[in-house]
C-alpha positions as CSV (number, residue, x, y, z in Angstrom):
1,X,0.0,-0.1,0.0
2,X,2.7,2.1,0.9
3,X,4.3,1.6,-2.7
4,X,0.9,2.6,-4.4
5,X,1.3,6.1,-2.9
6,X,4.4,6.4,-5.1
7,X,3.2,4.8,-7.9
8,X,0.0,6.7,-7.9
9,X,2.0,10.0,-8.0
10,X,4.3,9.1,-10.4
11,X,1.2,8.0,-12.8
12,X,-0.4,11.1,-12.1
13,X,2.5,13.2,-13.5
14,X,2.9,10.7,-16.6
15,X,-0.9,10.8,-17.2
16,X,-0.9,14.4,-17.9
17,X,1.4,14.0,-20.9
18,X,0.6,10.5,-22.0
19,X,-3.2,10.2,-21.8
20,X,-4.4,13.7,-22.0
21,X,-7.6,13.4,-23.8
22,X,-8.1,9.9,-24.0
23,X,-11.4,8.7,-23.2
24,X,-11.6,7.5,-19.5
25,X,-14.0,4.8,-20.1
26,X,-16.5,6.5,-17.4
27,X,-20.0,7.5,-18.1
28,X,-22.8,9.2,-16.1
29,X,-25.6,6.9,-15.4
30,X,-27.4,9.8,-13.6
31,X,-27.3,13.5,-13.3
32,X,-29.5,15.3,-11.1
33,X,-29.6,19.1,-10.4
34,X,-26.6,20.9,-11.5
35,X,-23.4,19.1,-12.6
36,X,-20.5,20.5,-14.5
37,X,-17.4,19.0,-16.0
38,X,-14.1,20.4,-17.3
39,X,-10.4,19.4,-18.5
40,X,-7.7,19.3,-15.7
41,X,-5.8,22.1,-17.5
42,X,-9.0,24.5,-17.9
43,X,-9.7,25.5,-14.4
44,X,-12.2,27.9,-15.3
45,X,-14.2,26.2,-18.4
46,X,-16.9,24.2,-16.4
47,X,-19.6,23.3,-18.9
48,X,-22.7,21.6,-18.0
49,X,-22.7,17.6,-18.0
50,X,-24.8,15.5,-20.2
51,X,-25.6,12.0,-19.6
52,X,-24.4,10.6,-23.1
53,X,-21.0,12.7,-23.0
54,X,-17.5,11.2,-23.5
55,X,-15.1,11.6,-20.0
56,X,-11.9,12.0,-20.5
57,X,-9.0,11.3,-18.4
58,X,-8.2,14.1,-15.9
59,X,-11.6,15.3,-16.3
60,X,-13.1,17.0,-13.3
61,X,-16.8,16.3,-12.2
62,X,-18.5,18.8,-9.8
63,X,-22.0,18.6,-8.4
64,X,-23.8,21.8,-6.9
65,X,-26.0,22.4,-3.9
66,X,-28.9,20.1,-4.0
67,X,-27.7,18.1,-6.8
68,X,-26.0,14.7,-7.6
69,X,-24.4,12.6,-10.1
70,X,-23.8,8.8,-10.5
71,X,-20.6,7.3,-12.5
72,X,-20.3,4.3,-14.0
73,X,-16.6,2.7,-14.6
74,X,-15.5,0.5,-17.0
75,X,-14.8,-2.2,-14.5
76,X,-18.0,-2.0,-13.1
77,X,-17.4,0.3,-10.2
78,X,-20.0,2.9,-9.4
79,X,-19.3,6.0,-8.0
80,X,-22.1,8.5,-6.5
81,X,-21.6,12.2,-5.7
82,X,-23.4,13.8,-3.4
83,X,-24.1,17.6,-3.5
84,X,-21.1,20.1,-3.6
85,X,-18.6,17.4,-4.5
86,X,-15.6,17.4,-6.9
87,X,-13.9,14.5,-8.1
88,X,-11.3,14.0,-10.8
89,X,-11.1,11.1,-13.2
90,X,-7.3,9.7,-13.1
91,X,-7.0,6.3,-14.9
92,X,-7.8,5.0,-18.6
93,X,-10.5,2.2,-18.9
94,X,-7.5,-0.7,-18.9
95,X,-6.3,0.1,-15.7
96,X,-7.4,-0.7,-12.0
97,X,-9.9,2.1,-10.9
98,X,-8.4,5.3,-9.4
99,X,-10.2,8.7,-8.5
100,X,-9.3,11.9,-6.5
101,X,-11.7,13.2,-4.2
102,X,-11.0,16.9,-4.4
103,X,-14.0,17.5,-2.0
104,X,-17.1,16.5,-0.9
105,X,-18.8,13.2,-0.4
106,X,-18.8,10.2,-2.6
107,X,-20.5,6.7,-2.1
108,X,-18.1,3.7,-3.8
109,X,-19.5,0.3,-4.8
110,X,-16.5,-1.8,-6.3
111,X,-18.0,-5.2,-8.0
112,X,-15.3,-6.5,-10.2
113,X,-13.6,-9.9,-9.6
114,X,-9.8,-8.3,-9.2
115,X,-7.3,-11.1,-8.7
116,X,-4.6,-8.7,-8.2
117,X,-4.8,-4.7,-7.7
118,X,-7.5,-2.8,-5.7
119,X,-9.7,0.5,-6.6
120,X,-8.0,3.7,-4.9
121,X,-10.0,6.6,-3.9
122,X,-7.3,9.3,-3.2
123,X,-8.2,12.5,-0.9
124,X,-6.4,15.2,0.7
125,X,-4.9,13.0,3.5
126,X,-5.4,9.9,2.5
127,X,-5.5,7.0,-0.2
128,X,-8.2,4.5,0.6
129,X,-7.5,1.2,-1.3
130,X,-10.4,-1.3,-1.5
131,X,-11.5,-4.8,-2.8
132,X,-15.0,-6.2,-2.8
133,X,-16.1,-2.8,-1.0
134,X,-18.9,-0.8,-0.5
135,X,-17.4,2.5,1.4
136,X,-18.4,5.9,1.6
137,X,-15.4,9.1,1.5
138,X,-15.5,12.4,2.5
139,X,-12.9,15.3,2.2
140,X,-13.2,18.6,3.5
141,X,-12.6,21.4,1.0
142,X,-9.8,23.2,3.0
143,X,-8.0,19.6,3.5
144,X,-8.4,19.2,7.0
145,X,-10.1,16.2,7.3
146,X,-10.8,13.1,5.5
147,X,-13.5,10.4,6.7
148,X,-13.7,6.6,4.9
149,X,-16.8,4.6,6.2
150,X,-16.9,0.9,5.2
151,X,-20.5,-0.3,4.6
152,X,-19.5,-4.0,3.1
153,X,-16.3,-5.8,3.0
154,X,-12.8,-4.1,4.1
155,X,-10.6,-1.4,3.2
156,X,-6.9,-0.5,3.7
157,X,-6.5,3.2,4.1
158,X,-3.0,5.0,3.9
159,X,-2.5,8.1,5.6
160,X,-0.1,10.2,3.7
161,X,1.7,12.3,6.5
162,X,2.7,9.0,8.7
163,X,2.7,6.6,5.6
164,X,0.7,4.4,8.2
165,X,-1.7,1.6,6.7
166,X,-4.9,1.3,8.8
167,X,-7.2,-1.7,7.9
168,X,-10.8,-1.0,8.4
169,X,-13.7,-3.7,8.3
170,X,-17.5,-3.2,8.0
171,X,-18.9,-1.0,10.3
172,X,-16.1,1.1,10.8
173,X,-15.1,4.7,10.0
174,X,-11.6,6.3,10.0
175,X,-11.0,10.0,10.3
176,X,-7.7,11.3,9.3
177,X,-6.6,15.1,10.3
178,X,-4.1,17.2,8.2
179,X,-1.4,16.6,10.8
180,X,-1.8,12.6,10.2
181,X,-3.5,11.9,13.4
182,X,-6.1,9.5,12.7
183,X,-9.4,8.0,14.8
184,X,-11.1,4.7,13.9
185,X,-15.0,4.6,15.4
186,X,-17.5,2.1,14.9
187,X,-20.8,3.4,12.5
188,X,-24.3,2.2,12.1
189,X,-24.1,1.0,8.5
190,X,-27.7,1.2,8.3
191,X,-28.1,4.8,9.3
192,X,-25.3,5.3,7.0
193,X,-27.2,3.5,4.1
194,X,-30.4,5.7,4.8
195,X,-28.8,9.0,4.4
196,X,-27.6,8.1,0.7
197,X,-31.0,6.6,0.0
198,X,-31.9,9.4,-2.5
199,X,-29.1,9.4,-4.4
200,X,-28.8,5.7,-4.7
201,X,-32.6,5.3,-5.8
202,X,-31.6,7.3,-9.1
203,X,-29.7,4.3,-10.3
204,X,-31.4,3.3,-13.7
205,X,-33.5,6.6,-14.3
206,X,-32.2,7.1,-17.3
207,X,-33.4,4.0,-18.9
208,X,-35.9,4.4,-21.4
209,X,-38.9,2.0,-21.8
210,X,-38.0,0.5,-24.9
211,X,-34.5,0.0,-23.1
212,X,-35.8,-2.4,-20.4
213,X,-35.6,-5.5,-22.1
214,X,-31.8,-5.4,-23.2
215,X,-30.9,-3.7,-19.8
216,X,-32.9,-6.8,-18.3
217,X,-30.8,-9.1,-20.5
218,X,-27.5,-7.7,-20.1
219,X,-28.0,-7.7,-16.2
220,X,-29.0,-11.1,-16.2
221,X,-26.3,-12.4,-18.2
222,X,-23.7,-10.4,-16.0
223,X,-25.0,-12.0,-12.8
224,X,-25.0,-15.5,-14.4
225,X,-21.2,-15.1,-15.4
226,X,-20.2,-13.7,-12.2
227,X,-22.1,-16.2,-10.4
228,X,-20.7,-19.2,-12.4
229,X,-17.3,-17.8,-11.5
230,X,-17.8,-18.0,-8.2
231,X,-19.7,-21.5,-8.0
232,X,-16.5,-22.8,-9.5
233,X,-14.1,-21.0,-7.2
234,X,-16.4,-22.3,-4.1
235,X,-16.5,-26.0,-5.7
236,X,-12.3,-26.0,-5.9
237,X,-12.2,-24.4,-2.5
238,X,-14.7,-27.0,-1.2
239,X,-12.9,-30.0,-2.7
240,X,-9.3,-28.9,-1.4
241,X,-7.8,-30.7,1.7
242,X,-6.6,-27.2,3.5
243,X,-7.4,-23.8,2.1
244,X,-4.9,-20.9,3.0
245,X,-6.4,-17.9,5.3
246,X,-5.5,-15.5,2.4
247,X,-7.5,-17.6,-0.2
248,X,-10.4,-18.0,2.1
249,X,-10.4,-14.1,2.5
250,X,-10.0,-13.6,-1.1
251,X,-13.2,-15.8,-1.7
252,X,-15.2,-14.1,0.4
253,X,-13.9,-10.6,-1.5
254,X,-15.4,-12.0,-4.3
255,X,-18.7,-13.1,-3.2
256,X,-19.1,-10.0,-1.3
257,X,-18.3,-7.9,-4.5
258,X,-21.1,-10.2,-6.3
259,X,-23.5,-9.4,-3.3
260,X,-22.8,-5.5,-4.4
261,X,-23.5,-5.8,-8.0
262,X,-26.6,-7.5,-6.8
263,X,-27.6,-5.0,-4.8
264,X,-27.3,-2.7,-7.4
265,X,-29.2,-4.6,-9.8
266,X,-32.0,-4.7,-7.3
267,X,-32.1,-0.9,-6.9
268,X,-32.5,-0.9,-10.9
269,X,-35.4,-3.2,-10.9
270,X,-37.1,-1.0,-8.3
271,X,-36.4,1.9,-10.7
272,X,-37.8,-0.2,-14.0
273,X,-41.0,-1.3,-11.9
274,X,-41.8,2.3,-11.2
275,X,-41.4,3.3,-14.9
276,X,-43.9,0.4,-15.7
277,X,-46.3,1.3,-13.0
278,X,-46.2,5.0,-14.7
279,X,-46.5,3.9,-18.1
280,X,-49.6,1.6,-17.3
281,X,-51.3,4.6,-15.9
282,X,-50.6,6.9,-18.5
283,X,-51.5,4.5,-21.3
284,X,-54.9,3.2,-20.0
285,X,-56.5,3.1,-23.2
286,X,-53.4,1.9,-25.4
287,X,-53.9,-1.8,-25.9
288,X,-50.9,-2.3,-27.8
289,X,-48.6,-0.3,-25.1
290,X,-50.4,-2.5,-22.5
291,X,-49.4,-5.6,-24.0
292,X,-45.8,-4.5,-24.3
293,X,-45.9,-3.2,-20.8
294,X,-47.1,-6.7,-19.5
295,X,-44.1,-8.5,-21.6
296,X,-41.7,-6.3,-19.9
297,X,-43.4,-7.0,-16.6
298,X,-42.6,-11.0,-17.3
299,X,-39.0,-9.8,-18.0
300,X,-38.2,-8.0,-15.1
301,X,-40.2,-10.9,-12.6
302,X,-37.8,-13.0,-14.4
303,X,-34.6,-10.9,-13.6
304,X,-35.7,-10.4,-10.2
305,X,-36.2,-14.0,-9.4
306,X,-32.7,-15.0,-10.9
307,X,-31.4,-12.3,-8.7
308,X,-33.1,-13.3,-5.4
309,X,-31.8,-16.8,-6.2
310,X,-28.2,-16.0,-6.8
311,X,-28.3,-13.8,-3.5
312,X,-29.6,-16.9,-1.6
313,X,-27.1,-19.0,-2.7
314,X,-24.0,-16.1,-2.3
315,X,-25.3,-16.0,1.2
316,X,-24.9,-19.7,1.9
317,X,-21.4,-19.9,0.7
318,X,-20.3,-17.4,2.8
319,X,-21.7,-19.4,5.8
320,X,-19.8,-22.6,4.7
321,X,-16.5,-22.9,7.0
322,X,-13.9,-23.7,4.3
323,X,-11.2,-25.8,5.6
324,X,-8.7,-22.8,6.1
325,X,-5.9,-23.7,8.6
326,X,-7.2,-21.1,10.9
327,X,-10.2,-23.5,11.1
328,X,-8.4,-26.8,11.2
329,X,-6.1,-25.4,14.1
330,X,-8.9,-23.9,16.3
331,X,-10.5,-25.5,19.3
332,X,-13.9,-24.3,18.5
333,X,-16.2,-26.7,20.3
334,X,-19.3,-28.0,18.5
335,X,-21.7,-25.9,20.8
336,X,-20.0,-22.7,19.3
337,X,-20.3,-24.0,16.0
338,X,-23.9,-24.8,16.1
339,X,-24.4,-21.5,17.7
340,X,-23.0,-19.4,14.9
341,X,-24.7,-21.8,12.5
342,X,-28.1,-20.5,14.3
343,X,-27.1,-17.1,14.6
344,X,-26.5,-16.9,10.5
345,X,-30.1,-18.6,10.1
346,X,-31.5,-15.9,11.8
347,X,-29.8,-13.3,10.0
348,X,-30.8,-15.1,6.9
349,X,-34.7,-14.7,7.8
350,X,-34.0,-11.2,8.3
351,X,-32.2,-10.4,5.0
352,X,-35.3,-12.0,3.3
353,X,-37.7,-9.6,5.1
354,X,-35.4,-6.9,3.9
355,X,-35.2,-8.1,0.7
356,X,-38.7,-8.7,0.1
357,X,-39.8,-5.2,1.4
358,X,-36.9,-3.3,-0.6
359,X,-38.0,-4.7,-3.9
360,X,-41.8,-4.9,-3.4
361,X,-42.8,-2.1,-1.0
362,X,-45.5,-0.6,-2.7
363,X,-47.4,-4.1,-3.7
364,X,-47.0,-5.5,-0.2
365,X,-50.3,-5.7,1.9
366,X,-50.3,-4.4,5.6
367,X,-51.2,-8.0,6.8
368,X,-47.9,-8.9,5.1
369,X,-46.0,-5.9,6.9
370,X,-48.2,-7.0,10.5
371,X,-46.6,-10.8,9.7
372,X,-43.0,-9.4,9.0
373,X,-43.0,-7.3,12.0
374,X,-44.3,-10.4,14.4
375,X,-41.3,-12.3,12.4
376,X,-39.0,-9.7,13.4
377,X,-39.8,-9.8,16.9
378,X,-39.4,-13.7,17.2
379,X,-36.2,-13.3,15.4
380,X,-35.0,-10.6,18.3
381,X,-36.0,-13.3,20.9
382,X,-34.2,-16.0,19.2
383,X,-31.1,-13.7,19.3
384,X,-31.8,-12.8,22.9
385,X,-31.3,-16.6,23.7
386,X,-28.1,-17.2,21.6
387,X,-26.7,-13.9,22.8
388,X,-27.3,-15.7,26.5
389,X,-25.6,-18.9,25.2
390,X,-22.6,-17.1,23.6
391,X,-22.3,-15.3,27.2
392,X,-22.4,-18.7,28.9
393,X,-19.4,-19.8,26.7
394,X,-17.5,-16.9,27.4
395,X,-18.0,-17.3,31.0
396,X,-16.8,-21.0,30.8
397,X,-13.8,-19.9,28.6
398,X,-12.7,-15.9,28.2
399,X,-10.1,-16.7,25.9
400,X,-12.6,-18.2,23.4
401,X,-12.0,-15.3,20.6
402,X,-14.6,-17.0,18.2
403,X,-17.4,-16.6,20.9
404,X,-16.4,-13.0,21.6
405,X,-16.7,-12.0,18.0
406,X,-20.2,-14.3,17.6
407,X,-21.4,-12.1,20.7
408,X,-20.6,-8.8,18.8
409,X,-22.1,-10.1,15.6
410,X,-25.2,-10.7,17.5
411,X,-25.1,-7.5,18.9
412,X,-24.9,-5.9,15.4
413,X,-27.5,-8.2,14.1
414,X,-30.1,-7.2,16.7
415,X,-29.5,-3.4,15.9
416,X,-29.9,-4.1,12.3
417,X,-33.3,-6.2,12.8
418,X,-34.6,-3.5,15.6
419,X,-34.1,-0.9,12.8
420,X,-36.0,-3.4,10.2
421,X,-38.7,-3.5,12.6
422,X,-39.0,0.2,13.2
423,X,-39.2,0.7,9.2
424,X,-42.0,-2.1,9.1
425,X,-44.6,0.1,11.1
426,X,-47.5,1.1,9.1
427,X,-50.8,2.9,9.4
428,X,-53.7,0.4,8.7
429,X,-56.2,1.1,6.2
430,X,-59.8,0.2,7.5
431,X,-61.4,-1.8,4.0
432,X,-64.7,0.7,4.7
433,X,-62.5,3.4,4.1
434,X,-61.4,2.2,0.7
435,X,-64.7,1.5,-0.1
436,X,-66.0,4.8,0.9
437,X,-63.3,6.3,-1.5
438,X,-64.4,4.0,-4.3
439,X,-68.0,5.0,-3.8
440,X,-66.8,8.7,-4.0
441,X,-64.9,8.0,-7.2
442,X,-68.0,6.6,-8.8
443,X,-70.6,9.3,-7.3
444,X,-67.8,11.9,-8.8
445,X,-67.9,10.4,-12.1
446,X,-71.5,10.5,-12.4
447,X,-71.9,13.8,-11.4
448,X,-69.2,15.1,-13.6
449,X,-71.1,13.1,-16.6
450,X,-74.4,14.6,-15.6
451,X,-72.6,18.0,-15.4
452,X,-71.6,17.5,-19.0
453,X,-74.6,16.5,-20.5
454,X,-76.6,19.2,-19.2
455,X,-74.0,21.8,-20.4
456,X,-74.2,20.4,-24.0
457,X,-78.0,20.1,-23.6
458,X,-78.2,23.9,-22.7
459,X,-75.8,25.1,-25.3
460,X,-77.6,22.9,-28.2
461,X,-81.2,23.4,-27.4
462,X,-81.7,26.2,-25.0
463,X,-79.8,28.9,-26.0
464,X,-82.9,30.6,-27.8
465,X,-85.3,29.4,-25.0
466,X,-87.3,31.6,-22.8
467,X,-86.0,33.2,-19.8
468,X,-87.7,31.0,-17.2
469,X,-86.6,27.6,-19.0
470,X,-82.9,28.9,-19.3
471,X,-82.8,29.9,-15.8
472,X,-84.4,26.5,-14.3
473,X,-81.7,24.6,-16.9
474,X,-79.0,26.9,-15.3
475,X,-80.1,26.1,-11.7
476,X,-79.7,22.6,-12.7
477,X,-76.5,22.9,-14.0
478,X,-75.2,24.7,-10.9
479,X,-76.5,22.1,-8.5
480,X,-74.8,19.3,-10.1
481,X,-71.5,21.4,-10.4
482,X,-71.7,21.8,-6.6
483,X,-72.7,18.5,-5.9
484,X,-69.4,17.1,-7.7
485,X,-67.5,19.6,-6.1
486,X,-68.5,18.9,-2.6
487,X,-67.9,15.3,-3.2
488,X,-64.5,16.0,-4.2
489,X,-63.7,18.1,-1.3
490,X,-65.0,15.7,1.0
491,X,-63.1,12.8,-0.7
492,X,-59.7,15.1,-0.7
493,X,-60.1,15.8,3.0
494,X,-60.9,12.1,3.8
495,X,-57.7,11.1,1.9
496,X,-55.8,13.9,3.6
497,X,-56.5,13.2,7.0
498,X,-55.7,9.5,6.8
499,X,-52.5,9.9,4.4
500,X,-51.2,12.5,7.0
501,X,-50.7,9.8,9.7
502,X,-48.5,7.8,7.3
503,X,-45.8,10.9,6.8
504,X,-43.2,8.9,9.4
505,X,-43.4,5.3,7.5
506,X,-40.3,4.2,5.7
507,X,-42.9,2.0,3.3
508,X,-46.2,2.5,1.9
509,X,-48.8,-0.9,2.0
510,X,-50.7,-1.9,-1.1
511,X,-53.5,-0.3,0.7
512,X,-52.1,3.2,1.2
513,X,-51.2,2.8,-2.6
514,X,-54.5,1.9,-3.6
515,X,-56.0,4.8,-1.5
516,X,-53.3,7.2,-3.3
517,X,-54.3,5.7,-6.8
518,X,-58.2,6.3,-6.3
519,X,-57.4,9.8,-4.8
520,X,-55.5,10.8,-8.2
521,X,-58.1,9.3,-10.1
522,X,-60.6,11.3,-8.4
523,X,-58.6,14.4,-8.7
524,X,-57.8,13.5,-12.8
525,X,-61.5,13.1,-13.0
526,X,-62.5,16.2,-11.6
527,X,-59.8,18.4,-13.4
528,X,-60.9,16.9,-16.9
529,X,-63.5,19.5,-16.6
530,X,-60.7,21.9,-17.5
531,X,-61.4,25.0,-19.3
532,X,-65.1,23.9,-18.8
533,X,-65.2,24.1,-15.2
534,X,-63.7,27.5,-15.3
535,X,-66.1,28.3,-18.1
536,X,-68.8,27.1,-15.5
537,X,-68.0,29.1,-12.6
538,X,-68.1,32.2,-15.0
539,X,-71.6,31.2,-16.1
540,X,-72.7,30.3,-12.6
541,X,-72.0,34.1,-11.7
542,X,-73.9,35.0,-15.0
543,X,-76.8,32.9,-14.1
544,X,-76.8,34.2,-10.6
545,X,-77.1,37.7,-12.0
546,X,-80.0,36.6,-14.5
547,X,-82.0,34.9,-11.9
548,X,-81.6,38.2,-9.7
549,X,-82.9,40.2,-12.7
550,X,-86.1,37.7,-13.2
551,X,-86.9,37.6,-9.7
552,X,-87.1,41.6,-9.3
């Protein structure tokens, strides 16, 4: 890692002469708000970023306030820039990814199966080297502090001032000051992920409807190829008499990298699902488009099923106890090993709930949320018992590091499942309320239809009638208009009173989504009057004036 710094600095010097103007192989996959780019040698020539533009080596990418960008590298690494961040693309596509964080905050997901080499993020005070890792990096513009957080996998951080290499594992953060002093802290991984939710959710948003089949095909092909490689490596290691500790770690990194790719794919699936839902709503009367959307939906379901299957298999591989030299020489008892297996089984059940709700949050019923919450409570009770067992083992043998690590893992799982349980809290929508809203929708539609019929009749046959007949027709129109309006206002008040209670929820139930859809349809139906409604309001005033004149 120390050599890495010298190589990086030398590479940066030569790069300006040799590679200037070469395509970096990096592309935007999302641009939100104001994002600008410029060549390294032209400090004042910022230009607006375009989703299809070629990003060359030593290009700077900068996000403004309330803006973000997602960069996809040729080695499948994904970089997400929060607002007010700036990076420099420092390597050509055939090299391992290197990027310089000038200032701001980036989220990095390394996915490619590197046998040798790392992905490096250079900051003001440090260089983070990662393999199969999901991290965030933050660097102050004044260069006073760097922060590196590991969300999955592991990282090594080289502190420039002292040349010290600090290892970081999942759930840890390293703070590096300008004088080279550093501090390692524990972090809440789920809380960090939540803080990046808005930026991460933009993955896949540039995919057009007609690009969905090709996108899904490419994702499924890439997943299948990666899984095949992992599976072959797993079979080879499982068949070996012994596996070096380094070999075991390398395999784990490969699997974790694959899990990172699956995680991104699932976010893209969710984005595609939202696009299909919107397209369905907008194409209610176009049977050809609806047929096409139905076919896309089948393809999406197939892709989601494959991804879920691969994720489950990858999790099983990580649980397998490869015959490493460490495992063979350890004195772990059968009781401890069984305890560890039980802990992973509990976490696997929790992960299944999490994957289900993250991938299908608006299609899950409130009954599902209740059952899932009950399941989480049961899992927490099991973990409490397993924690007590681990403590008993430690009480008998305080030097049992395996049991100590297991106890720490149980604590982490308890925190994550507790957070999941909180997120599953949803407001229950009574079936009678949905029925009332559906009745309101029908009544409003009928009122609007009657109103339009009477208006058409008024214009076509009553325009030359006697004043008394015209006034009676006018009063009927006015009455129907007010009925429709009252029904609309009542339905909106009913919807607002319920939806306010759901404001603190992380997820929406299928019933809440249905309530929202009904409300939107009611609103659309009422708004369909458009100019006619404005004309009617003017006519109401005129009719009232006519009525007053008639009654004098």
